[in-house]
PyMOL CGO cylinders between C-alpha atoms (Angstrom):
from pymol import cmd
from pymol.cgo import CYLINDER

trace = [
    CYLINDER, 21.64, -23.92, 31.32, 20.37, -25.54, 28.10, 0.3, 1, 1, 1, 1, 1, 1,
    CYLINDER, 20.37, -25.54, 28.10, 16.85, -25.73, 29.47, 0.3, 1, 1, 1, 1, 1, 1,
    CYLINDER, 16.85, -25.73, 29.47, 16.94, -22.02, 30.35, 0.3, 1, 1, 1, 1, 1, 1,
    CYLINDER, 16.94, -22.02, 30.35, 18.05, -21.11, 26.82, 0.3, 1, 1, 1, 1, 1, 1,
    CYLINDER, 18.05, -21.11, 26.82, 15.41, -23.39, 25.31, 0.3, 1, 1, 1, 1, 1, 1,
    CYLINDER, 15.41, -23.39, 25.31, 12.67, -21.82, 27.45, 0.3, 1, 1, 1, 1, 1, 1,
    CYLINDER, 12.67, -21.82, 27.45, 13.91, -18.32, 26.55, 0.3, 1, 1, 1, 1, 1, 1,
    CYLINDER, 13.91, -18.32, 26.55, 13.84, -19.14, 22.83, 0.3, 1, 1, 1, 1, 1, 1,
    CYLINDER, 13.84, -19.14, 22.83, 10.39, -20.71, 23.11, 0.3, 1, 1, 1, 1, 1, 1,
    CYLINDER, 10.39, -20.71, 23.11, 8.96, -17.71, 24.94, 0.3, 1, 1, 1, 1, 1, 1,
    CYLINDER, 8.96, -17.71, 24.94, 10.59, -15.37, 22.42, 0.3, 1, 1, 1, 1, 1, 1,
    CYLINDER, 10.59, -15.37, 22.42, 8.75, -17.05, 19.55, 0.3, 1, 1, 1, 1, 1, 1,
    CYLINDER, 8.75, -17.05, 19.55, 5.31, -16.90, 21.17, 0.3, 1, 1, 1, 1, 1, 1,
    CYLINDER, 5.31, -16.90, 21.17, 3.09, -13.96, 20.37, 0.3, 1, 1, 1, 1, 1, 1,
    CYLINDER, 3.09, -13.96, 20.37, 1.60, -12.50, 23.54, 0.3, 1, 1, 1, 1, 1, 1,
    CYLINDER, 1.60, -12.50, 23.54, 0.03, -9.62, 21.64, 0.3, 1, 1, 1, 1, 1, 1,
    CYLINDER, 0.03, -9.62, 21.64, 3.14, -7.46, 21.81, 0.3, 1, 1, 1, 1, 1, 1,
    CYLINDER, 3.14, -7.46, 21.81, 4.73, -8.44, 18.51, 0.3, 1, 1, 1, 1, 1, 1,
    CYLINDER, 4.73, -8.44, 18.51, 3.00, -7.76, 15.20, 0.3, 1, 1, 1, 1, 1, 1,
    CYLINDER, 3.00, -7.76, 15.20, 2.69, -10.38, 12.46, 0.3, 1, 1, 1, 1, 1, 1,
    CYLINDER, 2.69, -10.38, 12.46, 4.34, -8.34, 9.71, 0.3, 1, 1, 1, 1, 1, 1,
    CYLINDER, 4.34, -8.34, 9.71, 4.41, -9.52, 6.11, 0.3, 1, 1, 1, 1, 1, 1,
    CYLINDER, 4.41, -9.52, 6.11, 2.71, -9.28, 2.74, 0.3, 1, 1, 1, 1, 1, 1,
    CYLINDER, 2.71, -9.28, 2.74, 0.00, -11.93, 3.08, 0.3, 1, 1, 1, 1, 1, 1,
    CYLINDER, 0.00, -11.93, 3.08, -3.67, -11.30, 3.83, 0.3, 1, 1, 1, 1, 1, 1,
    CYLINDER, -3.67, -11.30, 3.83, -4.10, -11.03, 7.60, 0.3, 1, 1, 1, 1, 1, 1,
    CYLINDER, -4.10, -11.03, 7.60, -0.57, -9.72, 8.20, 0.3, 1, 1, 1, 1, 1, 1,
    CYLINDER, -0.57, -9.72, 8.20, 0.47, -6.17, 9.06, 0.3, 1, 1, 1, 1, 1, 1,
    CYLINDER, 0.47, -6.17, 9.06, 1.86, -4.44, 5.96, 0.3, 1, 1, 1, 1, 1, 1,
    CYLINDER, 1.86, -4.44, 5.96, 5.53, -3.51, 6.28, 0.3, 1, 1, 1, 1, 1, 1,
    CYLINDER, 5.53, -3.51, 6.28, 6.27, 0.19, 6.72, 0.3, 1, 1, 1, 1, 1, 1,
    CYLINDER, 6.27, 0.19, 6.72, 7.11, 2.19, 3.62, 0.3, 1, 1, 1, 1, 1, 1,
    CYLINDER, 7.11, 2.19, 3.62, 8.93, 5.48, 3.97, 0.3, 1, 1, 1, 1, 1, 1,
    CYLINDER, 8.93, 5.48, 3.97, 10.07, 7.27, 0.85, 0.3, 1, 1, 1, 1, 1, 1,
    CYLINDER, 10.07, 7.27, 0.85, 10.29, 10.59, -0.98, 0.3, 1, 1, 1, 1, 1, 1,
    CYLINDER, 10.29, 10.59, -0.98, 7.38, 12.50, -2.55, 0.3, 1, 1, 1, 1, 1, 1,
    CYLINDER, 7.38, 12.50, -2.55, 7.66, 14.37, -5.85, 0.3, 1, 1, 1, 1, 1, 1,
    CYLINDER, 7.66, 14.37, -5.85, 8.36, 17.50, -3.75, 0.3, 1, 1, 1, 1, 1, 1,
    CYLINDER, 8.36, 17.50, -3.75, 11.24, 15.84, -1.90, 0.3, 1, 1, 1, 1, 1, 1,
    CYLINDER, 11.24, 15.84, -1.90, 9.37, 15.35, 1.39, 0.3, 1, 1, 1, 1, 1, 1,
    CYLINDER, 9.37, 15.35, 1.39, 9.72, 12.12, 3.37, 0.3, 1, 1, 1, 1, 1, 1,
    CYLINDER, 9.72, 12.12, 3.37, 6.36, 10.32, 3.59, 0.3, 1, 1, 1, 1, 1, 1,
    CYLINDER, 6.36, 10.32, 3.59, 5.48, 7.13, 5.46, 0.3, 1, 1, 1, 1, 1, 1,
    CYLINDER, 5.48, 7.13, 5.46, 2.67, 4.62, 5.05, 0.3, 1, 1, 1, 1, 1, 1,
    CYLINDER, 2.67, 4.62, 5.05, 2.01, 4.85, 8.80, 0.3, 1, 1, 1, 1, 1, 1,
    CYLINDER, 2.01, 4.85, 8.80, 0.77, 8.43, 8.22, 0.3, 1, 1, 1, 1, 1, 1,
    CYLINDER, 0.77, 8.43, 8.22, -2.38, 6.90, 6.69, 0.3, 1, 1, 1, 1, 1, 1,
    CYLINDER, -2.38, 6.90, 6.69, -3.28, 5.01, 9.87, 0.3, 1, 1, 1, 1, 1, 1,
    CYLINDER, -3.28, 5.01, 9.87, -7.02, 5.01, 10.51, 0.3, 1, 1, 1, 1, 1, 1,
    CYLINDER, -7.02, 5.01, 10.51, -7.97, 4.88, 6.83, 0.3, 1, 1, 1, 1, 1, 1,
    CYLINDER, -7.97, 4.88, 6.83, -8.59, 2.08, 4.40, 0.3, 1, 1, 1, 1, 1, 1,
    CYLINDER, -8.59, 2.08, 4.40, -5.55, 2.30, 2.10, 0.3, 1, 1, 1, 1, 1, 1,
    CYLINDER, -5.55, 2.30, 2.10, -4.71, 0.81, -1.27, 0.3, 1, 1, 1, 1, 1, 1,
    CYLINDER, -4.71, 0.81, -1.27, -0.92, 0.45, -1.59, 0.3, 1, 1, 1, 1, 1, 1,
    CYLINDER, -0.92, 0.45, -1.59, -0.43, 0.67, -5.34, 0.3, 1, 1, 1, 1, 1, 1,
    CYLINDER, -0.43, 0.67, -5.34, 2.84, -0.24, -7.08, 0.3, 1, 1, 1, 1, 1, 1,
    CYLINDER, 2.84, -0.24, -7.08, 3.02, 1.29, -10.56, 0.3, 1, 1, 1, 1, 1, 1,
    CYLINDER, 3.02, 1.29, -10.56, 5.22, 3.27, -12.97, 0.3, 1, 1, 1, 1, 1, 1,
    CYLINDER, 5.22, 3.27, -12.97, 4.72, 5.94, -15.62, 0.3, 1, 1, 1, 1, 1, 1,
    CYLINDER, 4.72, 5.94, -15.62, 6.23, 3.68, -18.31, 0.3, 1, 1, 1, 1, 1, 1,
    CYLINDER, 6.23, 3.68, -18.31, 3.92, 0.75, -17.48, 0.3, 1, 1, 1, 1, 1, 1,
    CYLINDER, 3.92, 0.75, -17.48, 1.02, 0.61, -19.98, 0.3, 1, 1, 1, 1, 1, 1,
    CYLINDER, 1.02, 0.61, -19.98, -1.15, -1.75, -17.85, 0.3, 1, 1, 1, 1, 1, 1,
    CYLINDER, -1.15, -1.75, -17.85, -0.62, 0.60, -14.89, 0.3, 1, 1, 1, 1, 1, 1,
    CYLINDER, -0.62, 0.60, -14.89, -1.69, 3.62, -16.88, 0.3, 1, 1, 1, 1, 1, 1,
    CYLINDER, -1.69, 3.62, -16.88, -4.78, 1.74, -18.15, 0.3, 1, 1, 1, 1, 1, 1,
    CYLINDER, -4.78, 1.74, -18.15, -5.64, 0.86, -14.55, 0.3, 1, 1, 1, 1, 1, 1,
    CYLINDER, -5.64, 0.86, -14.55, -5.26, 4.43, -13.24, 0.3, 1, 1, 1, 1, 1, 1,
    CYLINDER, -5.26, 4.43, -13.24, -8.79, 5.57, -14.30, 0.3, 1, 1, 1, 1, 1, 1,
    CYLINDER, -8.79, 5.57, -14.30, -10.21, 2.76, -12.10, 0.3, 1, 1, 1, 1, 1, 1,
    CYLINDER, -10.21, 2.76, -12.10, -8.12, 4.00, -9.17, 0.3, 1, 1, 1, 1, 1, 1,
    CYLINDER, -8.12, 4.00, -9.17, -9.23, 7.60, -9.72, 0.3, 1, 1, 1, 1, 1, 1,
    CYLINDER, -9.23, 7.60, -9.72, -12.87, 6.53, -9.88, 0.3, 1, 1, 1, 1, 1, 1,
    CYLINDER, -12.87, 6.53, -9.88, -12.60, 4.47, -6.67, 0.3, 1, 1, 1, 1, 1, 1,
    CYLINDER, -12.60, 4.47, -6.67, -10.72, 7.22, -4.85, 0.3, 1, 1, 1, 1, 1, 1,
    CYLINDER, -10.72, 7.22, -4.85, -13.28, 9.88, -5.77, 0.3, 1, 1, 1, 1, 1, 1,
    CYLINDER, -13.28, 9.88, -5.77, -16.20, 7.63, -4.84, 0.3, 1, 1, 1, 1, 1, 1,
    CYLINDER, -16.20, 7.63, -4.84, -14.89, 6.28, -1.53, 0.3, 1, 1, 1, 1, 1, 1,
    CYLINDER, -14.89, 6.28, -1.53, -12.44, 8.86, -0.11, 0.3, 1, 1, 1, 1, 1, 1,
    CYLINDER, -12.44, 8.86, -0.11, -14.95, 10.23, 2.41, 0.3, 1, 1, 1, 1, 1, 1,
    CYLINDER, -14.95, 10.23, 2.41, -16.85, 7.02, 3.22, 0.3, 1, 1, 1, 1, 1, 1,
    CYLINDER, -16.85, 7.02, 3.22, -17.03, 5.13, 6.50, 0.3, 1, 1, 1, 1, 1, 1,
    CYLINDER, -17.03, 5.13, 6.50, -15.85, 1.53, 6.43, 0.3, 1, 1, 1, 1, 1, 1,
    CYLINDER, -15.85, 1.53, 6.43, -16.13, -1.27, 8.96, 0.3, 1, 1, 1, 1, 1, 1,
    CYLINDER, -16.13, -1.27, 8.96, -12.34, -1.18, 9.26, 0.3, 1, 1, 1, 1, 1, 1,
    CYLINDER, -12.34, -1.18, 9.26, -11.38, 2.42, 8.53, 0.3, 1, 1, 1, 1, 1, 1,
    CYLINDER, -11.38, 2.42, 8.53, -12.54, 6.00, 8.13, 0.3, 1, 1, 1, 1, 1, 1,
    CYLINDER, -12.54, 6.00, 8.13, -12.08, 7.20, 4.56, 0.3, 1, 1, 1, 1, 1, 1,
    CYLINDER, -12.08, 7.20, 4.56, -10.22, 5.63, 1.67, 0.3, 1, 1, 1, 1, 1, 1,
    CYLINDER, -10.22, 5.63, 1.67, -6.95, 6.71, 0.10, 0.3, 1, 1, 1, 1, 1, 1,
    CYLINDER, -6.95, 6.71, 0.10, -4.24, 5.40, -2.16, 0.3, 1, 1, 1, 1, 1, 1,
    CYLINDER, -4.24, 5.40, -2.16, -0.55, 5.18, -1.30, 0.3, 1, 1, 1, 1, 1, 1,
    CYLINDER, -0.55, 5.18, -1.30, 1.16, 5.12, -4.70, 0.3, 1, 1, 1, 1, 1, 1,
    CYLINDER, 1.16, 5.12, -4.70, 4.67, 3.65, -4.90, 0.3, 1, 1, 1, 1, 1, 1,
    CYLINDER, 4.67, 3.65, -4.90, 6.29, 4.38, -8.24, 0.3, 1, 1, 1, 1, 1, 1,
    CYLINDER, 6.29, 4.38, -8.24, 8.92, 2.14, -9.81, 0.3, 1, 1, 1, 1, 1, 1,
    CYLINDER, 8.92, 2.14, -9.81, 10.06, 4.99, -12.03, 0.3, 1, 1, 1, 1, 1, 1,
    CYLINDER, 10.06, 4.99, -12.03, 13.66, 6.06, -12.52, 0.3, 1, 1, 1, 1, 1, 1,
    CYLINDER, 13.66, 6.06, -12.52, 12.83, 9.37, -14.18, 0.3, 1, 1, 1, 1, 1, 1,
    CYLINDER, 12.83, 9.37, -14.18, 11.36, 11.93, -11.78, 0.3, 1, 1, 1, 1, 1, 1,
    CYLINDER, 11.36, 11.93, -11.78, 10.01, 14.19, -14.53, 0.3, 1, 1, 1, 1, 1, 1,
    CYLINDER, 10.01, 14.19, -14.53, 8.10, 11.35, -16.21, 0.3, 1, 1, 1, 1, 1, 1,
    CYLINDER, 8.10, 11.35, -16.21, 6.75, 10.21, -12.83, 0.3, 1, 1, 1, 1, 1, 1,
    CYLINDER, 6.75, 10.21, -12.83, 5.41, 13.69, -12.00, 0.3, 1, 1, 1, 1, 1, 1,
    CYLINDER, 5.41, 13.69, -12.00, 3.98, 14.14, -15.50, 0.3, 1, 1, 1, 1, 1, 1,
    CYLINDER, 3.98, 14.14, -15.50, 2.11, 10.82, -15.24, 0.3, 1, 1, 1, 1, 1, 1,
    CYLINDER, 2.11, 10.82, -15.24, 0.62, 11.78, -11.87, 0.3, 1, 1, 1, 1, 1, 1,
    CYLINDER, 0.62, 11.78, -11.87, -0.72, 14.99, -13.42, 0.3, 1, 1, 1, 1, 1, 1,
    CYLINDER, -0.72, 14.99, -13.42, -1.82, 13.45, -16.75, 0.3, 1, 1, 1, 1, 1, 1,
    CYLINDER, -1.82, 13.45, -16.75, -3.73, 10.63, -15.04, 0.3, 1, 1, 1, 1, 1, 1,
    CYLINDER, -3.73, 10.63, -15.04, -5.34, 12.92, -12.41, 0.3, 1, 1, 1, 1, 1, 1,
    CYLINDER, -5.34, 12.92, -12.41, -3.91, 10.99, -9.47, 0.3, 1, 1, 1, 1, 1, 1,
    CYLINDER, -3.91, 10.99, -9.47, -5.09, 13.61, -6.98, 0.3, 1, 1, 1, 1, 1, 1,
    CYLINDER, -5.09, 13.61, -6.98, -4.47, 11.77, -3.71, 0.3, 1, 1, 1, 1, 1, 1,
    CYLINDER, -4.47, 11.77, -3.71, -1.64, 13.10, -1.59, 0.3, 1, 1, 1, 1, 1, 1,
    CYLINDER, -1.64, 13.10, -1.59, 0.36, 9.92, -1.09, 0.3, 1, 1, 1, 1, 1, 1,
    CYLINDER, 0.36, 9.92, -1.09, 2.90, 9.47, -3.91, 0.3, 1, 1, 1, 1, 1, 1,
    CYLINDER, 2.90, 9.47, -3.91, 6.41, 8.16, -3.22, 0.3, 1, 1, 1, 1, 1, 1,
    CYLINDER, 6.41, 8.16, -3.22, 9.40, 6.81, -5.11, 0.3, 1, 1, 1, 1, 1, 1,
    CYLINDER, 9.40, 6.81, -5.11, 13.09, 6.23, -4.53, 0.3, 1, 1, 1, 1, 1, 1,
    CYLINDER, 13.09, 6.23, -4.53, 13.56, 6.40, -8.34, 0.3, 1, 1, 1, 1, 1, 1,
    CYLINDER, 13.56, 6.40, -8.34, 15.35, 3.04, -8.37, 0.3, 1, 1, 1, 1, 1, 1,
    CYLINDER, 15.35, 3.04, -8.37, 12.99, 1.29, -10.78, 0.3, 1, 1, 1, 1, 1, 1,
    CYLINDER, 12.99, 1.29, -10.78, 12.85, -2.47, -10.15, 0.3, 1, 1, 1, 1, 1, 1,
    CYLINDER, 12.85, -2.47, -10.15, 15.45, -1.99, -7.40, 0.3, 1, 1, 1, 1, 1, 1,
    CYLINDER, 15.45, -1.99, -7.40, 12.93, 0.06, -5.41, 0.3, 1, 1, 1, 1, 1, 1,
    CYLINDER, 12.93, 0.06, -5.41, 13.30, -0.77, -1.72, 0.3, 1, 1, 1, 1, 1, 1,
    CYLINDER, 13.30, -0.77, -1.72, 9.50, -0.91, -1.07, 0.3, 1, 1, 1, 1, 1, 1,
    CYLINDER, 9.50, -0.91, -1.07, 8.99, -3.14, -4.14, 0.3, 1, 1, 1, 1, 1, 1,
    CYLINDER, 8.99, -3.14, -4.14, 11.67, -5.51, -2.88, 0.3, 1, 1, 1, 1, 1, 1,
    CYLINDER, 11.67, -5.51, -2.88, 10.24, -5.45, 0.65, 0.3, 1, 1, 1, 1, 1, 1,
    CYLINDER, 10.24, -5.45, 0.65, 6.79, -6.35, -0.72, 0.3, 1, 1, 1, 1, 1, 1,
    CYLINDER, 6.79, -6.35, -0.72, 8.09, -8.93, -3.19, 0.3, 1, 1, 1, 1, 1, 1,
    CYLINDER, 8.09, -8.93, -3.19, 6.67, -7.06, -6.20, 0.3, 1, 1, 1, 1, 1, 1,
    CYLINDER, 6.67, -7.06, -6.20, 7.53, -8.98, -9.39, 0.3, 1, 1, 1, 1, 1, 1,
    CYLINDER, 7.53, -8.98, -9.39, 5.10, -7.31, -11.80, 0.3, 1, 1, 1, 1, 1, 1,
    CYLINDER, 5.10, -7.31, -11.80, 3.07, -4.12, -11.95, 0.3, 1, 1, 1, 1, 1, 1,
    CYLINDER, 3.07, -4.12, -11.95, 0.43, -2.97, -11.45, 0.3, 1, 1, 1, 1, 1, 1,
    CYLINDER, 0.43, -2.97, -11.45, 0.30, -4.65, -8.07, 0.3, 1, 1, 1, 1, 1, 1,
    CYLINDER, 0.30, -4.65, -8.07, -1.61, -3.59, -4.98, 0.3, 1, 1, 1, 1, 1, 1,
    CYLINDER, -1.61, -3.59, -4.98, -2.68, -4.46, -1.46, 0.3, 1, 1, 1, 1, 1, 1,
    CYLINDER, -2.68, -4.46, -1.46, -5.62, -3.10, 0.54, 0.3, 1, 1, 1, 1, 1, 1,
    CYLINDER, -5.62, -3.10, 0.54, -4.93, -2.44, 4.22, 0.3, 1, 1, 1, 1, 1, 1,
    CYLINDER, -4.93, -2.44, 4.22, -7.31, -1.53, 7.00, 0.3, 1, 1, 1, 1, 1, 1,
    CYLINDER, -7.31, -1.53, 7.00, -7.07, 1.25, 9.60, 0.3, 1, 1, 1, 1, 1, 1,
    CYLINDER, -7.07, 1.25, 9.60, -4.47, -0.72, 11.58, 0.3, 1, 1, 1, 1, 1, 1,
    CYLINDER, -4.47, -0.72, 11.58, -2.30, -1.62, 8.58, 0.3, 1, 1, 1, 1, 1, 1,
    CYLINDER, -2.30, -1.62, 8.58, -3.60, -5.19, 8.30, 0.3, 1, 1, 1, 1, 1, 1,
    CYLINDER, -3.60, -5.19, 8.30, -3.76, -6.55, 4.74, 0.3, 1, 1, 1, 1, 1, 1,
    CYLINDER, -3.76, -6.55, 4.74, -7.38, -7.36, 3.86, 0.3, 1, 1, 1, 1, 1, 1,
    CYLINDER, -7.38, -7.36, 3.86, -7.12, -7.94, 0.07, 0.3, 1, 1, 1, 1, 1, 1,
    CYLINDER, -7.12, -7.94, 0.07, -4.59, -8.10, -2.77, 0.3, 1, 1, 1, 1, 1, 1,
    CYLINDER, -4.59, -8.10, -2.77, -4.45, -7.41, -6.50, 0.3, 1, 1, 1, 1, 1, 1,
    CYLINDER, -4.45, -7.41, -6.50, -7.73, -5.52, -6.84, 0.3, 1, 1, 1, 1, 1, 1,
    CYLINDER, -7.73, -5.52, -6.84, -8.00, -4.34, -10.42, 0.3, 1, 1, 1, 1, 1, 1,
    CYLINDER, -8.00, -4.34, -10.42, -10.84, -3.05, -12.55, 0.3, 1, 1, 1, 1, 1, 1,
    CYLINDER, -10.84, -3.05, -12.55, -14.32, -3.37, -11.02, 0.3, 1, 1, 1, 1, 1, 1,
    CYLINDER, -14.32, -3.37, -11.02, -12.98, -5.76, -8.35, 0.3, 1, 1, 1, 1, 1, 1,
    CYLINDER, -12.98, -5.76, -8.35, -11.58, -2.81, -6.34, 0.3, 1, 1, 1, 1, 1, 1,
    CYLINDER, -11.58, -2.81, -6.34, -14.92, -1.02, -6.23, 0.3, 1, 1, 1, 1, 1, 1,
    CYLINDER, -14.92, -1.02, -6.23, -16.71, -4.27, -5.41, 0.3, 1, 1, 1, 1, 1, 1,
    CYLINDER, -16.71, -4.27, -5.41, -14.47, -4.98, -2.41, 0.3, 1, 1, 1, 1, 1, 1,
    CYLINDER, -14.47, -4.98, -2.41, -14.74, -1.38, -1.17, 0.3, 1, 1, 1, 1, 1, 1,
    CYLINDER, -14.74, -1.38, -1.17, -18.55, -1.61, -1.40, 0.3, 1, 1, 1, 1, 1, 1,
    CYLINDER, -18.55, -1.61, -1.40, -18.48, -4.80, 0.69, 0.3, 1, 1, 1, 1, 1, 1,
    CYLINDER, -18.48, -4.80, 0.69, -16.38, -3.05, 3.36, 0.3, 1, 1, 1, 1, 1, 1,
    CYLINDER, -16.38, -3.05, 3.36, -18.68, -0.02, 3.70, 0.3, 1, 1, 1, 1, 1, 1,
    CYLINDER, -18.68, -0.02, 3.70, -20.20, 0.54, 7.12, 0.3, 1, 1, 1, 1, 1, 1,
    CYLINDER, -20.20, 0.54, 7.12, -23.92, -0.27, 6.95, 0.3, 1, 1, 1, 1, 1, 1,
]
cmd.load_cgo(trace, "trace")
């Protein structure tokens, strides 16, 4: 009986290609995020499957985030329609750590964050996605490929554009 249980446990821990290695480290599959848009619609990270996606944690009240937003806008506009070795097109999945919906929406407009993927549960630092991803400071981001696999982290300033250039299909 003990041997049967031990074998069952051992087999259960082996990865035969059926289970995904989910987590927040490079090489792992990014955990699912499902949250509310400014318009009250439910939106999930899995809806971006097939694209190269920057998951960006930010807030309207965060000065470093707001200073980083022009770099995100530039990268989005430059790469949104490009072909990559590990995805078709580039987009940004913005997760806000705001508590004030009005300020969140105003910041999206003021900073020209024109991509369609903006979500928040308006819980600030108690945001469920931020907790799931272990976010301790913002801005914070992860780049995932077409299958949701994390390929890079904390890409700010010209580093984001540099990495996206390296991933372009030749």
